Backbone bond lengths (Angstrom), bond angles and torsions (degrees), N, CA, C in turn:
res aa  C-N    CA-C-N  psi(-1)  N-CA   C-N-CA  omega(-1)  CA-C   N-CA-C  phi
1 M - - - 1.333 - - 1.539 108.49 -
2 E 1.279 119.24 137.99 1.409 124.55 -178.44 1.452 110.28 -68.41
3 K 1.338 115.81 143.51 1.497 122.57 174.53 1.477 114.27 -103.65
4 I 1.444 116.91 126.99 1.367 122.67 -173.93 1.565 100.32 -119.40
5 L 1.398 113.39 141.74 1.420 122.81 173.61 1.436 105.49 -114.00
6 L 1.428 112.20 124.40 1.463 117.74 -175.94 1.650 102.95 -113.23
7 V 1.342 106.92 128.92 1.469 118.31 -177.02 1.474 113.63 -113.40
8 D 1.349 122.98 107.60 1.409 125.95 -178.39 1.459 105.65 -156.61
9 D 1.247 117.72 144.49 1.478 126.66 176.57 1.480 116.47 -84.03
10 V 1.342 113.98 -12.66 1.493 118.65 -173.67 1.541 105.69 -103.63
11 A 1.357 115.16 121.41 1.432 119.23 -176.48 1.473 113.62 -64.13
12 T 1.230 122.20 -35.38 1.481 132.33 177.49 1.624 107.57 -56.58
13 N 1.314 114.55 -45.97 1.471 121.70 178.82 1.412 109.47 -64.83
14 L 1.307 121.86 -42.02 1.408 128.06 -179.62 1.587 110.23 -63.30
15 K 1.307 116.33 -41.58 1.449 121.04 175.68 1.471 113.63 -67.25
16 C 1.387 117.09 -39.46 1.435 119.08 -177.36 1.566 113.26 -68.57
17 V 1.367 113.83 -43.63 1.369 115.87 177.07 1.545 112.25 -67.85
18 S 1.314 118.68 -43.85 1.448 122.10 -179.92 1.500 111.14 -56.90
19 K 1.406 118.23 -39.74 1.404 126.08 179.96 1.554 107.31 -60.47
20 S 1.416 115.11 -48.12 1.427 117.48 178.38 1.467 122.49 -65.07
21 L 1.421 112.83 -21.76 1.462 117.34 -175.07 1.613 111.74 -110.67
22 K 1.353 120.11 -5.05 1.334 116.04 -165.95 1.643 118.66 -69.26
23 D 1.256 113.95 -17.85 1.483 115.14 175.90 1.506 115.05 -90.83
24 K 1.400 114.67 -9.03 1.495 120.79 -177.73 1.530 114.05 -106.61
25 Y 1.396 114.02 -30.69 1.538 112.69 -167.72 1.585 100.48 -144.55
26 H 1.408 108.14 156.85 1.462 118.48 167.06 1.448 109.17 -84.27
27 F 1.244 124.89 131.05 1.519 123.15 179.26 1.457 109.99 -130.35
28 I 1.285 111.01 155.28 1.458 123.16 172.43 1.553 107.81 -127.09
29 T 1.228 119.97 157.07 1.502 122.13 -176.50 1.584 114.04 -127.69
30 A 1.262 112.83 149.12 1.402 114.50 173.72 1.583 107.84 -137.14
31 K 1.265 117.72 142.08 1.383 124.20 -177.27 1.578 115.15 -91.52
32 S 1.325 116.78 -9.41 1.346 122.13 -179.12 1.432 114.62 -144.61
33 G 1.339 125.82 166.78 1.433 128.18 174.66 1.434 110.87 -65.73
34 E 1.331 121.98 -40.70 1.373 124.99 -178.06 1.525 110.78 -64.72
35 E 1.285 117.93 -40.44 1.435 120.69 177.25 1.514 112.63 -71.31
36 A 1.243 118.85 -29.88 1.448 127.26 177.50 1.504 105.13 -62.29
37 L 1.324 114.16 -55.88 1.588 117.41 -176.48 1.488 109.82 -52.68
38 K 1.476 115.82 -45.07 1.363 119.34 179.15 1.558 114.95 -56.89
39 L 1.275 114.77 -49.49 1.425 121.42 -174.70 1.635 111.57 -71.44
40 I 1.241 119.44 -21.57 1.440 126.18 176.47 1.607 107.47 -63.36
41 K 1.339 110.75 -41.97 1.557 118.88 -178.98 1.543 105.92 -72.11
42 E 1.306 119.30 -47.27 1.450 121.56 -171.08 1.606 107.51 -78.55
43 E 1.190 122.56 -44.48 1.501 122.84 -166.93 1.533 110.34 -99.33
44 K 1.237 122.41 -21.27 1.567 125.02 -177.40 1.573 111.20 46.37
45 P 1.295 109.27 67.35 1.558 111.37 176.00 1.478 117.82 -68.86
46 D 1.326 112.18 150.49 1.498 118.56 175.19 1.445 114.70 -72.15
47 L 1.338 119.83 -24.62 1.447 120.45 -176.26 1.586 105.20 -157.19
48 I 1.370 114.78 154.79 1.518 117.55 178.69 1.439 106.38 -128.55
49 L 1.327 114.89 127.37 1.402 121.15 170.85 1.507 108.99 -95.90
50 L 1.240 126.56 122.06 1.447 122.62 -163.71 1.612 109.42 -133.23
51 D 1.254 115.55 132.97 1.476 120.12 175.82 1.500 107.67 -87.30
52 I 1.312 115.17 156.38 1.466 123.06 178.32 1.498 111.38 -90.86
53 C 1.245 119.66 -52.95 1.451 126.00 -174.36 1.480 113.84 -82.41
54 M 1.346 120.72 87.97 1.491 126.18 176.02 1.585 108.79 -130.91
55 P 1.253 114.05 151.99 1.515 122.25 178.39 1.548 107.36 -68.48
56 D 1.317 113.64 155.12 1.458 121.64 170.05 1.637 110.29 68.61
57 M 1.198 124.08 -45.16 1.470 124.59 178.32 1.427 110.67 -149.70
58 D 1.386 118.34 112.04 1.469 117.67 -175.49 1.529 107.87 -80.06
59 G 1.441 112.39 169.78 1.396 120.60 -177.13 1.553 114.60 -59.87
60 Y 1.230 120.26 -32.57 1.446 122.90 175.09 1.567 109.31 -56.85
61 E 1.334 113.59 -52.27 1.561 119.20 -177.54 1.579 109.11 -65.11
62 V 1.254 117.48 -34.17 1.482 121.23 178.67 1.566 107.23 -66.08
63 L 1.325 115.94 -48.84 1.463 116.05 178.84 1.520 113.69 -62.89
64 K 1.302 117.02 -35.00 1.511 117.70 177.58 1.581 106.90 -62.54
65 R 1.280 115.36 -46.19 1.398 114.35 -174.56 1.609 110.97 -71.29
66 I 1.344 116.89 -34.08 1.455 115.66 176.25 1.398 112.41 -62.49
67 K 1.347 117.17 -39.56 1.475 118.08 178.98 1.510 114.49 -70.14
68 A 1.302 118.22 -20.71 1.429 123.93 -178.49 1.414 115.49 -82.33
69 E 1.376 119.83 -16.84 1.418 129.24 179.69 1.466 113.48 -98.37
70 K 1.260 117.16 140.17 1.416 123.06 -178.54 1.549 114.52 -66.34
71 D 1.382 114.29 -26.70 1.417 114.33 175.45 1.512 118.08 -80.09
72 G 1.252 117.04 -10.76 1.465 128.33 178.09 1.496 121.10 -112.43
73 A 1.195 111.39 -26.21 1.500 123.20 -170.09 1.614 110.48 -45.41
74 D 1.376 116.45 -39.60 1.442 119.88 -174.21 1.359 116.69 -96.16
75 V 1.363 116.14 -5.72 1.439 126.84 176.37 1.491 113.86 -66.09
76 P 1.324 121.15 117.11 1.558 114.11 174.32 1.552 113.41 -70.59
77 V 1.281 112.89 144.26 1.488 124.00 179.40 1.490 109.11 -121.49
78 V 1.418 111.59 133.18 1.403 120.52 -179.40 1.550 103.64 -119.88
79 F 1.227 120.16 120.25 1.484 123.06 173.82 1.496 109.70 -72.69
80 L 1.383 118.84 128.70 1.364 126.19 179.93 1.550 100.18 -129.13
81 T 1.389 112.47 105.33 1.487 119.70 -163.69 1.478 110.38 -144.89
82 G 1.304 113.05 164.93 1.526 124.44 171.57 1.463 108.60 -89.60
83 E 1.372 118.79 -14.59 1.456 118.03 -177.99 1.520 109.53 -63.56
84 S 1.323 115.31 134.09 1.398 116.64 -176.73 1.673 112.42 -119.81
85 D 1.288 117.08 -4.42 1.368 119.41 179.71 1.595 110.77 -76.94
86 I 1.385 112.98 153.89 1.518 116.05 -171.78 1.636 101.91 -73.73
87 E 1.347 117.50 -33.24 1.421 116.04 -176.51 1.606 117.47 -54.38
88 S 1.366 108.06 -36.88 1.572 119.01 175.13 1.421 112.56 -58.67
89 E 1.394 114.04 -45.54 1.510 121.73 178.98 1.491 112.02 -61.88
90 V 1.314 112.15 -53.95 1.492 122.22 -178.78 1.586 109.69 -56.10
91 K 1.224 117.28 -43.63 1.544 123.70 177.77 1.477 108.59 -62.79
92 G 1.276 122.19 -42.80 1.382 130.62 -171.29 1.471 105.13 -72.05
93 R 1.231 121.02 -48.14 1.535 126.18 -179.54 1.608 110.45 -67.81
94 E 1.287 118.77 -35.50 1.420 120.34 171.45 1.433 114.42 -64.35
95 L 1.315 116.89 -32.37 1.537 119.73 -179.95 1.554 110.26 -83.51
96 G 1.334 115.38 -6.95 1.535 118.22 176.93 1.438 117.82 118.37
97 A 1.256 119.13 -2.52 1.469 120.38 175.21 1.590 111.86 -60.06
98 V 1.340 119.56 134.48 1.312 116.63 174.12 1.422 131.00 -93.92
99 D 1.408 106.91 -7.47 1.572 119.10 166.75 1.515 107.51 -153.52
100 F 1.300 113.56 166.50 1.404 123.57 179.66 1.497 113.52 -137.76
101 I 1.277 120.56 112.00 1.445 124.33 -174.08 1.501 109.15 -120.07
102 R 1.403 110.53 129.87 1.440 115.52 -173.15 1.600 111.75 -92.95
103 K 1.360 115.09 145.38 1.404 117.96 170.15 1.464 112.12 -89.93
104 P 1.290 120.88 153.43 1.515 126.02 -14.42 1.493 108.51 -60.67
105 F 1.388 116.69 149.13 1.463 124.50 179.87 1.449 110.99 -113.63
106 M 1.294 108.74 159.12 1.561 114.79 167.02 1.541 111.57 -89.50
107 P 1.279 121.97 124.23 1.404 118.95 -176.49 1.656 112.55 -54.59
108 S 1.270 117.71 -35.89 1.499 118.12 177.36 1.526 110.30 -63.59
109 A 1.374 117.56 -31.73 1.524 116.58 -178.71 1.555 107.92 -74.02
110 L 1.268 112.15 -43.05 1.467 116.61 174.36 1.525 116.68 -49.75
111 I 1.390 111.29 -55.07 1.461 118.91 178.74 1.518 113.51 -58.32
112 D 1.325 113.23 -40.91 1.507 121.84 178.88 1.534 109.29 -54.87
113 S 1.422 115.84 -48.90 1.434 124.62 -173.43 1.477 104.68 -66.30
114 I 1.339 120.22 -48.62 1.430 122.39 -178.06 1.532 112.47 -60.00
115 Q 1.291 118.29 -43.82 1.420 124.65 169.84 1.463 117.48 -50.50
116 K 1.311 112.93 -47.09 1.555 120.62 -174.32 1.551 99.10 -71.01
117 V 1.265 127.60 -49.82 1.364 126.68 -173.54 1.609 114.11 -64.32
118 L 1.262 114.55 -42.75 1.368 116.57 175.28 1.402 115.91 -73.12
119 G 1.343 119.60 -28.36 1.528 125.78 173.95 1.599 111.35 -62.44
120 Q 1.399 112.53 -39.96 1.414 121.70 179.44 1.554 115.32 -68.99
121 N 1.372 114.49 -22.92 1.368 119.53 -172.94 1.589 115.65 -103.05
122 R 1.369 117.14 13.96 1.417 124.85 177.74 1.470 109.36 -88.03
């Protein structure tokens, strides 16, 4: 079963996404960018779902650091965020995000995106 790291500082978001994915994927959660960076080294996830708006370190900075580390450079990152402007999506893709899903999300759309990304990386 593929392992997904979910990074979001809002507990409700973590619960909502976890509930949507629990039967299909093994997931681990992080409530901050620093925690995510640590878990990437320890857990070696197959995919990262990353929020943009977080205190201390935003998702863009987390993505930059992930791509700079050998443990995370090849792990696909999907932004799962409340940001709705096109500039946020463009910036995320320029930094290496493979998809951009807006909150609130449809669980089926999230699962479809995950399946596409994981299918491309096999």
